[in-house]
N, C-alpha and C positions, 0 to 999 in steps of 0.2 A: 233612316239613312243607310243605304247599302253601298258597298264598294262596287263601282261600275266596271267590273272586269268579267268577261265571259270565260268559259272553260277553254275555248279556242285561243283566246288571248293569253291565258295562263300557260298554255302549251308553248306558245311563241316565246314567252318570257323565259320559260325553262330551257328551250332550245338555244336562245341567245346566250344564256349563262353558260351552257355547255360549250358553245362555240368560242366564247371569250376565254374560258378556262382551258381550252385546248392550246392556247398560245401563251398563257401566263400561269405562274404558280400561285396566283392569288385565289382566294375563295370568296365568291360573291354571294351575298345574301340580301335579296330585296324584301322589304317589308312595308305594308300599308296599314295604317291604323285610321279609324274613323275620326278620332280627335285625341289630342294630348292635354288640352287645357280643361280646367274645371269650368262648368257652366251654371253652377247652382245660383249664381247671382243674377243671371240673365232674366228669368221670369219676373223677379222682384223689381229689377230696374224698369222693365216694360210696364209693370203694374203701376209703379210710382209715376212714371212719365205720363201714362194715360190720364191718371187722376190729376196730375199737375196741370195738364192742358185744360181739363174740365173747369178747374177753379181759376186758373190764371187768366183765361179768356172769358170767365163768367158765363160759361155755357149753361150752368145750372140756373142762372138768373133768366137767360133767354128762354130756357125750357119752361120755366114757371110762367113767363109772360105770354108765350105764344102757344104752348102746348097744354100748360096747366100742370100743377103738381100732382103726380100720380106715382103710386108704388111701382106700377109697371115700367115707368121710365127709368127709375133707379135700378130696377131689376134688369132692364136691358143694358144699362151701363155696366152693372156688375158682371153680367153674362159676357159682354164684349171684353171686359178687362180680363176675365178668366180665360177666354179664348186666346187672347193675346199672350197671356202667360204660358198657356199650353204650346203656343207657337214658338215660344222661346226655347222650349225643350226639343222641338222638332225641326226647326229651321236653322241650318248651318250658317246661312248668310247673317241672320240676326245674331247668332252666337259670336261670329267673327267680328261684326261691327261693334258689339257691346263688350268685347274683351280687349283691353289695351294691348297694343302691338308688342310692347315690352314684355308683358306677361305671356303672350303667345310664344314669343321667341324663347323665353326662359323655360317654359313648360315643355315645348317641343324638344329642345336640346336635352333637358333632363330625361324625358321619356326615351329619346334615342339612346342615351347612355345606358339607361336601365335595360333596354332591350338588347343592346350590344352584349352585355354581360350575361343576361338570362338566356340568350339564344346560342350559347356556346361558341360564339364567334371568336372569343378570346382564347379558345383552347386549341387552335390549330398548331401543328408542330413547329412551323416556321414563323408563326405570328404574322400571317399574311391574310387574315380575314378582313372583309370590308362589309359594312352595313350600309345599304341604300334605303334610307328611311323617309317615308312620305306620311305626313299627317294631313288628312283631307280637309277637315274643317278650317284649319288655319291657312291652307294653301302654302304650306312650308315643307321644305325637304332638307335633310341632313345626310352627309356622308361621313361615316366614322371608320377610320382605318386602324388596324392593329399596329403594334410598335414598329415592325420591320418596314412596313409601307410608309408609315407616318414619318419615319426618319428621312426618307428620300422624296416623299410627296407631301408637303405640309398641307394643313387644312385649307389654306387659301387656294391651292391647286384645284380643289374640288368644286369651287363655286360655279364654274361653267357646267359641271355635271348636275349640280342642284338646279340650275336654271332650266336645264332640259326637262327635268322632272316637273318643275313648277309650270313650265309652258304646257306640258301635257295635261295637267289639272285644269288650267284655264281654257284650253281648247276642247275640253271634254274628251280627250284622247289619252287617258291615264296610261294604258298599256304602251301606246306609241312613245310617250314621253319617257317611260321607264326603259323601254328597249333602246331608245336613242342614248340614254344616260349610261346604260350598261356597255353599249358599243364604244362610246366615248371613253369610258374608263379603260376598256381594253387597249385603246390607242396610247393611253398614258402608262399603262402597266407593262405592256409587252417589252419595251426596250430595257426596263429596269428589273423586271421580274419574269424573265423568260421561263418557259415550261422546263421542268427537269425530267431526265429520262425515267426516274423512278417515282414521278409524281403520282399521288393518289388523290381521289376526290374525298375530302374529309367532311364536307358539309353538303346536305341535300341541295339540289338545284331547283328548289321550289320557292314560289312566291308565298310569303307568309302574310296572312290577313288577320288583323285583330280589331277588337272594339276600340 
């Protein structure tokens, strides 16, 4: 699984950040990760489900009756179950379906908080850093703002911004959704955090992509 972002789209995202930061003292940091949730359980759930179907519907009995008992048949069953297990490691859709939504929400939020601190967003002089976090496998987005911004724009304010990012994922227009979200954030930030005469760009205007 690769992040569907072209170099041209990355340039557009960078330019959008630059334009938004011309009007606001906030520091915007977009980040996309392939997934936040653990998926080690997914292949084993698939394996168990496959063999449960075999025995629950007595497919092994029908096989013996109509095909005959043969090692090749069981080898085919085993090969198919192993293929399905492999698919569990490769298919984001299966990973999402077989990971409880509550676990997804918790793990995405925890990953976003970890990245917020590890990416130096917390270290801006006026505490005006913002993380725009997208986790692809889960189709989830989180916006985390530093102290100064969070005091005036509580977390609920950013739901509409998150919705724009999620819409981009679902429409297979990841860059477009992120650009819309960044522009929307500019509308929220400019009245409360106007640009200062001595403002400096403290964080790179680059899209960060991680596993």
